[in-house]
TORPANU-272021 format. One record per residue (C-alpha): x, y, z; residue number from 1. Coordinates in Angstrom, 3 decimals, padded with zeros to 6 digits. Layout:
% residues N
> X|Y|Z|NUM
...
This chain:
% residues 221
> -002.782|110.878|-265.166|1
> 000.135|109.619|-263.358|2
> -001.261|107.067|-260.944|3
> 001.190|107.903|-258.108|4
> -000.322|111.116|-257.544|5
> -003.002|109.474|-256.207|6
> -001.363|106.970|-253.967|7
> -001.602|107.394|-250.100|8
> 001.290|107.301|-247.656|9
> 000.144|105.209|-244.808|10
> 003.185|106.204|-242.610|11
> 002.606|109.821|-242.924|12
> -000.859|108.728|-241.799|13
> 000.166|107.148|-238.867|14
> 002.652|109.736|-237.891|15
> -000.116|111.896|-238.088|16
> -002.428|110.348|-235.434|17
> 000.572|109.535|-233.003|18
> 001.139|113.180|-232.513|19
> -002.337|114.402|-231.763|20
> -002.732|111.115|-229.455|21
> 000.383|112.556|-227.904|22
> -001.087|116.214|-227.943|23
> -004.333|115.329|-226.403|24
> -002.370|112.938|-223.480|25
> -000.184|116.388|-222.806|26
> -003.673|118.110|-223.037|27
> -005.190|116.093|-220.312|28
> -002.637|116.357|-218.081|29
> -001.820|120.243|-218.181|30
> -005.422|120.268|-217.354|31
> -005.498|117.743|-213.987|32
> -006.547|119.262|-211.131|33
> -004.099|119.051|-208.035|34
> -004.669|116.642|-205.473|35
> -007.328|118.133|-202.841|36
> -004.853|117.522|-200.095|37
> -001.934|118.565|-201.775|38
> -001.096|121.293|-198.787|39
> -001.350|118.675|-196.211|40
> 001.190|116.742|-198.350|41
> 003.603|119.986|-198.718|42
> 003.436|120.173|-194.684|43
> 004.002|117.004|-194.244|44
> 007.001|116.754|-196.353|45
> 008.494|119.829|-195.112|46
> 007.993|118.672|-191.594|47
> 010.164|115.453|-192.630|48
> 012.750|117.926|-194.400|49
> 013.143|120.058|-191.233|50
> 013.262|116.844|-188.642|51
> 016.466|115.401|-190.773|52
> 017.623|118.853|-191.166|53
> 017.744|119.029|-186.999|54
> 018.712|115.819|-186.612|55
> 021.561|116.231|-188.959|56
> 023.273|119.189|-186.797|57
> 022.563|116.921|-183.778|58
> 025.065|114.278|-185.869|59
> 027.307|116.819|-186.515|60
> 028.365|117.346|-182.358|61
> 031.542|115.094|-181.988|62
> 030.056|112.751|-179.233|63
> 033.546|111.530|-178.116|64
> 034.169|115.134|-177.030|65
> 030.928|116.004|-175.610|66
> 030.833|112.386|-173.278|67
> 034.513|113.150|-172.509|68
> 033.500|116.524|-171.131|69
> 030.596|115.017|-169.137|70
> 032.496|112.520|-167.472|71
> 035.624|115.416|-166.801|72
> 033.160|117.345|-164.839|73
> 031.245|114.820|-163.084|74
> 034.508|113.052|-161.896|75
> 035.923|116.438|-161.285|76
> 032.824|117.784|-159.401|77
> 032.829|114.550|-157.211|78
> 036.744|115.237|-156.420|79
> 036.085|118.824|-155.429|80
> 033.109|117.714|-152.784|81
> 035.454|115.027|-151.474|82
> 037.966|117.713|-150.402|83
> 035.314|120.000|-148.927|84
> 033.351|117.003|-147.806|85
> 034.961|117.346|-143.890|86
> 034.095|121.084|-143.682|87
> 037.715|122.195|-143.142|88
> 038.709|123.870|-145.529|89
> 037.433|127.609|-145.978|90
> 037.628|129.204|-149.752|91
> 037.458|132.210|-151.037|92
> 034.214|133.821|-153.257|93
> 036.060|133.116|-156.088|94
> 037.184|129.797|-155.616|95
> 033.514|128.818|-155.023|96
> 032.699|130.292|-158.457|97
> 035.109|127.750|-160.245|98
> 033.007|125.056|-158.573|99
> 029.964|126.355|-159.455|100
> 031.209|126.331|-162.990|101
> 032.445|122.709|-162.962|102
> 028.991|121.721|-160.990|103
> 026.849|123.622|-164.035|104
> 028.906|122.007|-166.697|105
> 028.130|118.590|-165.173|106
> 024.419|119.451|-165.365|107
> 024.485|120.635|-169.058|108
> 026.076|117.272|-170.004|109
> 025.122|114.764|-167.666|110
> 022.101|113.198|-169.413|111
> 024.118|113.693|-172.864|112
> 024.335|110.010|-173.699|113
> 020.386|109.124|-172.766|114
> 019.167|112.257|-174.506|115
> 020.974|111.766|-177.696|116
> 019.697|107.588|-177.840|117
> 015.911|108.815|-177.446|118
> 016.478|111.586|-179.728|119
> 017.559|108.888|-182.145|120
> 014.731|106.498|-181.860|121
> 012.395|109.320|-181.943|122
> 013.503|110.762|-184.878|123
> 013.384|107.804|-186.783|124
> 009.721|107.034|-185.579|125
> 008.617|110.624|-185.978|126
> 009.905|110.639|-189.840|127
> 008.420|107.379|-190.385|128
> 004.886|108.524|-189.103|129
> 005.200|111.182|-191.694|130
> 006.147|109.393|-194.621|131
> 003.078|106.920|-193.913|132
> 000.630|109.473|-193.329|133
> 001.816|111.617|-196.354|134
> 001.705|108.639|-198.309|135
> -001.712|107.226|-197.512|136
> -003.137|110.802|-198.025|137
> -001.417|111.171|-201.738|138
> -002.798|107.548|-202.584|139
> -005.971|108.477|-201.439|140
> -006.545|105.849|-198.765|141
> -009.764|104.858|-197.351|142
> -008.751|103.865|-194.038|143
> -005.706|104.006|-192.178|144
> -003.683|100.380|-190.140|145
> -006.289|100.470|-187.499|146
> -009.608|100.465|-189.944|147
> -010.314|104.050|-189.304|148
> -011.751|105.856|-191.993|149
> -009.384|108.522|-193.914|150
> -011.431|111.670|-194.935|151
> -010.891|115.223|-194.546|152
> -011.532|115.532|-190.706|153
> -009.199|112.258|-190.096|154
> -006.494|114.312|-192.272|155
> -006.560|117.508|-190.555|156
> -006.176|116.040|-186.980|157
> -003.410|113.554|-188.176|158
> -001.671|116.197|-189.916|159
> -001.912|118.709|-186.540|160
> -001.121|115.823|-184.192|161
> 002.099|115.131|-186.410|162
> 003.174|118.478|-186.643|163
> 002.853|118.942|-182.964|164
> 005.131|115.893|-182.159|165
> 007.600|116.847|-185.125|166
> 007.863|120.671|-183.512|167
> 008.620|119.225|-179.850|168
> 010.806|116.790|-181.544|169
> 012.795|119.556|-183.280|170
> 012.990|121.828|-180.283|171
> 014.268|118.807|-177.995|172
> 016.889|118.075|-180.549|173
> 017.996|122.308|-180.698|174
> 017.962|122.159|-176.721|175
> 020.271|118.835|-176.739|176
> 022.549|120.459|-178.948|177
> 022.733|124.018|-177.270|178
> 023.052|121.959|-173.739|179
> 026.101|120.517|-174.994|180
> 027.899|122.915|-176.879|181
> 027.433|125.417|-173.599|182
> 028.596|122.763|-171.312|183
> 031.768|121.496|-173.614|184
> 032.637|125.473|-173.251|185
> 032.126|125.518|-169.689|186
> 034.712|122.467|-169.557|187
> 037.088|124.286|-171.680|188
> 037.010|127.480|-169.511|189
> 037.256|125.701|-166.452|190
> 039.751|122.963|-167.023|191
> 042.624|125.376|-165.752|192
> 041.193|126.800|-162.975|193
> 040.132|123.640|-161.345|194
> 043.378|121.927|-161.461|195
> 045.065|125.067|-159.919|196
> 042.027|124.972|-157.099|197
> 042.256|121.357|-156.463|198
> 046.103|121.773|-155.634|199
> 045.329|124.196|-153.587|200
> 042.767|122.637|-151.565|201
> 045.090|119.586|-151.375|202
> 047.323|121.519|-149.910|203
> 045.248|122.982|-147.225|204
> 043.730|119.778|-146.306|205
> 047.099|118.523|-145.819|206
> 047.885|121.765|-143.841|207
> 044.791|120.833|-141.567|208
> 045.895|117.420|-141.011|209
> 049.268|118.478|-140.120|210
> 048.019|120.935|-137.667|211
> 045.316|118.580|-135.939|212
> 047.987|115.810|-135.723|213
> 050.443|118.244|-133.922|214
> 047.433|119.713|-131.678|215
> 046.423|115.803|-130.548|216
> 050.066|115.042|-130.166|217
> 050.718|115.017|-125.665|218
> 053.316|117.608|-124.463|219
> 056.284|115.959|-122.659|220
> 055.774|115.827|-118.946|221
């Protein structure tokens, strides 16, 4: 007989063993159970995405334009109040509505810069807290930074707390965006009417001063 017929091929056996190994690994991977707190992890990650989306919308606001409108409304309201401060000028209902619009724009925009700075800080802190909690849960950490044991009750409580904070932050961001947009729109609508009204009020004030001067001039004897 030909001995070659009985010769073994070690390489074929090795490949077979390797193939079996990978099949076993794949089989074990497919059978692994999900993380017991995967729902909490998913919720935290979704909240983080929602916060980031809301903050991105805030950043899309033209900061310079919003702040310029805020300054405009503040300065022009002050000018209108100064023109009317003596109580000598009578205005119509329509003119009062113009002043009210300028005042309303000021109220909507006056705190925009400080609100925006505060929201930026809160967003950074909130996103970090959400990420840290999600990582701790995913990694099956046993204690938090303060040494408190991390168990199911701890996870449920902390997720609720972080979710509340995140949702309140999103609400505050959306409110700030809404206030800014409404304020800018009001300024754009009120500019022309405000300029015309101030011209009219200055003319009335000048006439009042002129009339007062004439009344105070002694008559010739």
